[in-house]
C-alpha positions as a printed NumPy array, in Angstrom:
array([[-150.175,  -71.602,   83.767],
       [-147.594,  -74.162,   83.362],
       [-146.544,  -74.275,   79.695],
       [-145.379,  -77.383,   77.71 ],
       [-143.968,  -75.162,   75.01 ],
       [-140.391,  -75.323,   74.469],
       [-139.431,  -71.773,   73.569],
       [-136.161,  -70.408,   75.781],
       [-136.919,  -66.55 ,   76.751],
       [-133.982,  -64.401,   76.997],
       [-134.377,  -61.322,   79.302],
       [-131.415,  -59.162,   78.504],
       [-130.941,  -60.2  ,   75.313],
       [-130.139,  -57.026,   73.527],
       [-126.989,  -56.842,   76.176],
       [-123.483,  -58.376,   75.606],
       [-124.097,  -62.101,   77.241],
       [-127.824,  -61.994,   75.907],
       [-126.705,  -62.001,   72.457],
       [-124.538,  -64.851,   72.786],
       [-126.862,  -67.053,   74.429],
       [-130.006,  -65.886,   71.478],
       [-127.452,  -66.718,   68.674],
       [-126.239,  -69.974,   70.615],
       [-129.996,  -70.949,   70.758],
       [-130.661,  -70.418,   67.119],
       [-127.205,  -72.349,   66.074],
       [-128.72 ,  -75.4  ,   68.016],
       [-132.128,  -74.687,   66.186],
       [-134.214,  -73.75 ,   69.369],
       [-136.805,  -71.778,   69.194],
       [-135.967,  -68.577,   71.267],
       [-137.71 ,  -65.518,   72.352],
       [-135.491,  -61.936,   72.417],
       [-136.797,  -60.191,   75.401],
       [-135.395,  -56.944,   76.234],
       [-136.501,  -52.903,   77.755],
       [-136.379,  -51.137,   74.348],
       [-138.301,  -52.417,   71.141],
       [-136.184,  -50.371,   69.484],
       [-132.999,  -51.903,   70.701],
       [-134.286,  -55.125,   69.677],
       [-135.532,  -54.506,   66.488],
       [-131.904,  -53.143,   65.842],
       [-130.275,  -56.225,   67.045],
       [-131.836,  -59.511,   65.947],
       [-133.538,  -59.991,   62.163],
       [-137.106,  -60.783,   62.058],
       [-136.955,  -64.33 ,   62.301],
       [-136.377,  -64.015,   66.131],
       [-139.333,  -63.749,   67.982],
       [-138.571,  -60.31 ,   70.025],
       [-140.703,  -58.829,   73.117],
       [-140.342,  -55.773,   75.226],
       [-141.118,  -56.294,   79.078],
       [-139.627,  -53.829,   81.813],
       [-138.652,  -54.765,   85.454],
       [-141.272,  -52.629,   87.162],
       [-143.977,  -54.421,   85.07 ],
       [-144.966,  -57.702,   86.554],
       [-147.683,  -58.27 ,   84.221],
       [-145.687,  -57.431,   81.356],
       [-142.909,  -59.723,   82.307],
       [-145.282,  -62.628,   82.7  ],
       [-146.921,  -61.717,   79.343],
       [-143.353,  -61.963,   78.044],
       [-142.443,  -65.365,   78.968],
       [-146.305,  -66.678,   77.825],
       [-145.34 ,  -69.841,   75.794],
       [-142.071,  -70.652,   77.274],
       [-140.595,  -73.125,   79.2  ],
       [-137.382,  -71.874,   80.471],
       [-135.983,  -67.847,   81.267],
       [-132.695,  -67.313,   80.622],
       [-131.723,  -63.79 ,   82.542],
       [-128.683,  -62.207,   81.27 ],
       [-129.894,  -58.603,   82.547],
       [-127.336,  -57.057,   84.988],
       [-127.303,  -55.639,   87.85 ],
       [-128.855,  -58.907,   89.2  ],
       [-129.388,  -57.452,   92.235],
       [-131.949,  -55.187,   90.336],
       [-133.036,  -57.867,   87.978],
       [-133.221,  -61.332,   89.315],
       [-136.133,  -61.093,   92.19 ],
       [-138.775,  -59.705,   89.226],
       [-137.684,  -62.027,   86.364],
       [-137.31 ,  -65.034,   88.515],
       [-141.183,  -64.632,   89.778],
       [-142.38 ,  -63.794,   86.795],
       [-140.905,  -66.943,   85.082],
       [-142.515,  -69.13 ,   88.062],
       [-145.919,  -67.458,   87.86 ],
       [-145.777,  -68.1  ,   84.011],
       [-144.575,  -71.842,   84.319],
       [-141.023,  -71.616,   83.34 ],
       [-137.678,  -72.732,   84.846],
       [-135.122,  -69.796,   85.452],
       [-131.415,  -69.408,   85.071],
       [-129.232,  -66.281,   85.205],
       [-125.443,  -65.65 ,   85.023],
       [-124.8  ,  -63.18 ,   87.736],
       [-121.377,  -62.699,   89.226],
       [-122.599,  -61.119,   92.534],
       [-122.225,  -62.936,   95.392],
       [-124.96 ,  -60.966,   97.044],
       [-127.904,  -61.64 ,   94.193],
       [-126.788,  -65.459,   94.26 ],
       [-127.272,  -66.064,   97.832],
       [-130.781,  -63.937,   97.901],
       [-132.06 ,  -65.962,   94.772],
       [-131.353,  -69.315,   96.574],
       [-132.682,  -68.427,   99.991],
       [-135.913,  -66.436,   98.381],
       [-136.781,  -68.464,   95.352],
       [-136.476,  -72.638,   96.995],
       [-139.826,  -72.845,   98.207],
       [-141.853,  -70.931,   95.719],
       [-139.855,  -73.135,   92.561],
       [-140.521,  -76.248,   94.623],
       [-144.304,  -75.038,   94.753],
       [-144.256,  -74.464,   91.11 ],
       [-142.574,  -77.692,   90.633],
       [-139.867,  -75.647,   88.505],
       [-135.897,  -75.095,   89.214],
       [-134.254,  -71.586,   89.754],
       [-130.775,  -71.972,   88.893],
       [-128.985,  -68.505,   89.583],
       [-125.048,  -68.205,   88.6  ],
       [-124.668,  -70.543,   85.622],
       [-122.224,  -68.857,   83.681],
       [-118.426,  -68.283,   83.62 ],
       [-118.667,  -67.269,   87.267],
       [-120.446,  -69.592,   89.202],
       [-121.35 ,  -72.155,   87.074],
       [-117.867,  -73.256,   85.795],
       [-116.137,  -73.337,   89.223],
       [-119.69 ,  -75.427,   90.332],
       [-119.159,  -78.104,   87.679],
       [-115.721,  -78.809,   88.02 ],
       [-115.257,  -79.036,   92.118],
       [-118.715,  -81.25 ,   91.975],
       [-117.26 ,  -83.563,   89.269],
       [-114.002,  -84.038,   91.442],
       [-116.13 ,  -84.489,   94.941],
       [-116.476,  -87.364,   96.686],
       [-119.101,  -88.302,   99.356],
       [-118.623,  -86.518,  102.56 ],
       [-116.804,  -83.7  ,  103.993],
       [-114.507,  -81.723,  101.512],
       [-111.314,  -80.123,  103.363],
       [-110.58 ,  -77.238,  100.553],
       [-111.343,  -75.574,   97.491],
       [-109.42 ,  -73.406,   95.693],
       [-110.597,  -71.635,   92.628],
       [-108.443,  -69.927,   90.343],
       [-109.196,  -67.498,   87.335],
       [-106.351,  -66.41 ,   85.128],
       [-107.508,  -64.348,   81.96 ],
       [-104.744,  -63.006,   79.666],
       [-107.161,  -59.41 ,   79.296],
       [-110.329,  -58.32 ,   81.029],
       [-112.245,  -56.557,   78.365],
       [-115.242,  -55.292,   80.62 ],
       [-118.67 ,  -54.947,   78.915],
       [-120.854,  -52.274,   79.953],
       [-122.653,  -54.142,   81.731],
       [-119.856,  -55.444,   83.652],
       [-118.772,  -51.443,   85.016],
       [-122.362,  -50.922,   85.845],
       [-122.572,  -53.78 ,   87.854],
       [-119.55 ,  -53.257,   89.435],
       [-120.623,  -49.33 ,   90.756],
       [-123.828,  -51.067,   91.959],
       [-122.469,  -53.915,   93.783],
       [-120.894,  -52.808,   96.953],
       [-121.984,  -55.769,   99.046],
       [-118.86 ,  -56.878,  101.307],
       [-117.27 ,  -59.843,   99.246],
       [-117.67 ,  -63.419,  101.434],
       [-115.519,  -66.563,  101.323],
       [-116.11 ,  -69.467,  103.193],
       [-114.23 ,  -70.439,  106.577],
       [-114.683,  -73.186,  108.997],
       [-117.372,  -74.266,  106.656],
       [-119.289,  -71.064,  107.359],
       [-119.521,  -68.34 ,  104.797],
       [-117.712,  -65.639,  106.409],
       [-116.557,  -62.173,  105.281],
       [-113.513,  -61.584,  102.855],
       [-110.502,  -60.394,  105.35 ],
       [-107.417,  -58.771,  103.922],
       [-105.17 ,  -61.439,  103.415],
       [-101.497,  -62.048,  103.559],
       [ -99.938,  -62.166,  100.053],
       [-101.394,  -64.699,   97.592],
       [ -99.226,  -66.681,   96.382],
       [ -98.612,  -66.986,   92.383],
       [-100.465,  -69.643,   90.485],
       [ -99.267,  -71.196,   87.056],
       [-101.625,  -71.605,   84.684],
       [-100.814,  -73.474,   81.458],
       [ -99.236,  -71.555,   78.438],
       [ -99.906,  -68.788,   77.234],
       [-100.787,  -67.471,   80.53 ],
       [ -98.033,  -69.305,   82.797],
       [ -96.986,  -68.159,   86.141],
       [ -99.786,  -65.121,   86.979],
       [ -99.691,  -62.746,   90.226],
       [-102.83 ,  -63.344,   91.87 ],
       [-105.414,  -61.413,   94.358],
       [-108.027,  -62.871,   96.251],
       [-111.498,  -61.838,   94.681],
       [-114.268,  -64.238,   95.288],
       [-117.051,  -64.118,   92.913],
       [-120.154,  -65.989,   92.573],
       [-118.699,  -69.425,   92.582],
       [-118.289,  -69.05 ,   96.37 ],
       [-122.032,  -69.319,   96.78 ],
       [-122.398,  -72.075,   94.629],
       [-120.144,  -74.385,   96.068],
       [-121.46 ,  -73.56 ,   99.504],
       [-124.822,  -74.139,   98.859],
       [-124.772,  -77.746,   98.432],
       [-121.02 ,  -79.172,   99.298],
       [-119.985,  -79.505,  102.77 ],
       [-116.507,  -77.894,  102.54 ],
       [-114.579,  -76.714,  105.271],
       [-112.543,  -73.362,  103.037],
       [-113.422,  -72.02 ,   99.754],
       [-111.499,  -69.27 ,   98.396],
       [-111.686,  -67.929,   94.993],
       [-108.237,  -66.037,   93.272],
       [-108.082,  -63.84 ,   90.012],
       [-104.916,  -62.903,   88.337],
       [-103.71 ,  -59.351,   89.179],
       [-102.997,  -58.042,   85.29 ],
       [-106.732,  -58.576,   84.882],
       [-108.094,  -57.079,   87.876],
       [-105.589,  -54.105,   86.999],
       [-107.779,  -54.137,   83.553],
       [-110.886,  -53.376,   85.299],
       [-109.855,  -51.148,   87.724],
       [-108.733,  -49.236,   84.708],
       [-111.556,  -46.786,   83.083],
       [-109.708,  -46.866,   79.781],
       [-109.845,  -50.303,   79.315],
       [-112.178,  -50.75 ,   75.995],
       [-114.913,  -53.36 ,   75.72 ],
       [-114.442,  -56.565,   73.947],
       [-113.677,  -56.222,   70.095],
       [-115.131,  -58.933,   68.039],
       [-112.269,  -61.094,   66.021],
       [-114.201,  -64.145,   64.744],
       [-117.416,  -65.004,   63.216],
       [-118.831,  -65.927,   66.318],
       [-118.435,  -62.634,   67.784],
       [-115.979,  -63.29 ,   70.299],
       [-113.109,  -61.62 ,   71.437],
       [-109.428,  -62.763,   71.509],
       [-109.354,  -62.996,   75.239],
       [-108.032,  -66.274,   76.132],
       [-109.236,  -67.685,   80.275],
       [-107.912,  -70.54 ,   82.316],
       [-110.185,  -71.492,   85.355],
       [-108.557,  -74.378,   87.986],
       [-110.423,  -75.99 ,   90.604],
       [-107.798,  -77.606,   93.222],
       [-110.011,  -79.846,   95.87 ],
       [-108.534,  -81.576,   98.694],
       [-110.627,  -84.251,  100.023],
       [-109.48 ,  -87.158,  102.356],
       [-106.098,  -85.526,  102.373],
       [-106.003,  -86.038,   98.507],
       [-105.59 ,  -83.104,   95.849],
       [-106.884,  -83.287,   92.696],
       [-107.284,  -80.652,   89.891],
       [-109.629,  -79.954,   87.211],
       [-109.793,  -77.053,   84.592],
       [-111.171,  -75.812,   81.299],
       [-109.604,  -73.328,   78.951],
       [-111.343,  -71.221,   76.197],
       [-111.759,  -67.85 ,   74.318],
       [-114.153,  -64.834,   75.654],
       [-115.758,  -65.277,   78.977],
       [-118.884,  -63.849,   78.463],
       [-118.898,  -65.998,   74.912],
       [-118.698,  -69.091,   76.327],
       [-121.526,  -68.687,   79.113],
       [-124.048,  -68.895,   76.118],
       [-123.354,  -72.681,   75.606],
       [-123.388,  -73.097,   79.288],
       [-126.713,  -71.896,   79.978],
       [-127.973,  -73.207,   76.572],
       [-126.746,  -77.28 ,   77.677],
       [-128.318,  -76.125,   80.857],
       [-131.567,  -75.236,   79.425],
       [-131.863,  -77.894,   77.177],
       [-131.659,  -80.476,   80.056],
       [-134.659,  -78.967,   81.9  ],
       [-136.877,  -79.193,   78.789],
       [-136.223,  -82.994,   78.816],
       [-139.526,  -84.515,   79.574],
       [-137.807,  -86.82 ,   82.032],
       [-136.43 ,  -83.91 ,   84.412],
       [-137.349,  -83.919,   87.635],
       [-135.659,  -81.794,   89.951],
       [-137.4  ,  -78.796,   91.71 ],
       [-136.621,  -75.666,   93.953],
       [-133.297,  -73.382,   94.157],
       [-130.395,  -75.173,   92.828],
       [-126.815,  -74.765,   92.088],
       [-126.232,  -75.85 ,   88.505],
       [-124.291,  -79.041,   89.313],
       [-127.259,  -80.098,   91.757],
       [-129.869,  -79.457,   88.566],
       [-127.934,  -81.181,   86.03 ],
       [-125.218,  -83.735,   86.014],
       [-121.839,  -82.088,   85.947],
       [-119.837,  -84.919,   84.441],
       [-122.446,  -85.364,   81.864],
       [-122.814,  -81.175,   81.029],
       [-118.95 ,  -81.041,   80.95 ],
       [-118.39 ,  -83.44 ,   78.399],
       [-121.1  ,  -82.149,   76.381],
       [-118.958,  -78.813,   76.198],
       [-115.617,  -80.29 ,   76.006],
       [-114.024,  -79.548,   72.446],
       [-115.905,  -76.636,   71.273],
       [-116.922,  -74.76 ,   73.569],
       [-114.178,  -74.983,   75.602],
       [-111.506,  -77.742,   77.203],
       [-112.019,  -79.363,   80.016],
       [-109.133,  -81.006,   81.932],
       [-109.465,  -83.45 ,   84.848],
       [-106.778,  -85.17 ,   87.06 ]])
């Protein structure tokens, strides 16, 4: 049953990122359905004006019914190794496009592999890893790239602090799949490397010691760009925050409930012996995921939208246009 409604369903709506996504949809005046695994949590989290539905992962019929009347499902419920497949299957059965925000490489890989044919058959798109991790680097690199082979892409992420959510910690415990990079044009296991050079971000981050720690951007970039080598770096102090069990969860500091965390994500792309860079800067990596996925959903809702299949974010939408829509309020974009 292919819905013509314009509702956006948010699965995992009571989670930290899910709440940001629901509130961003409401801020833009978009009809949204908050879906979770506990009706009590849903009622505690959202006012009566928000439509709320309960659906469990192990209930395919219930999931499909929860998405009835919706056109796009945004999955914010990790670990995505467990949630992506059942939610994407139910979304397609309900006639919906599917977006998730996984940072998990294995989840993004499986979604691309398993859902391209079903999405094409349903004339819908399935977009894994469309958030801060996965999506932003894909948008930036695709903006920089021209047609043809790319020599190298380096993604550098700097966080002044990383206050992890409960979901982030749970995903880290669940996701033990070895990480991959791209070498010689192919996905390859991340190998122990020599000392990674420092990276110089803009103030206040400045010069940062880095570690090689690839997230889902490796998968999204490799899915549609012909690149000889892709690596992803994170500043060491942010990794130390995650490794420290006493690091607290994010605390809201403004009316939008963002934390005080500042981030910068830079992409350096080498093609035809020319090096180009693009970067984004902003506040709170969890909060910024919301405008990214809502802006993507808006484009999928357009009557003129024609893509189908399992696509990376920058394949599914115009990366330049989407970054332009985000610039100046959700984040700041800089392209050389």
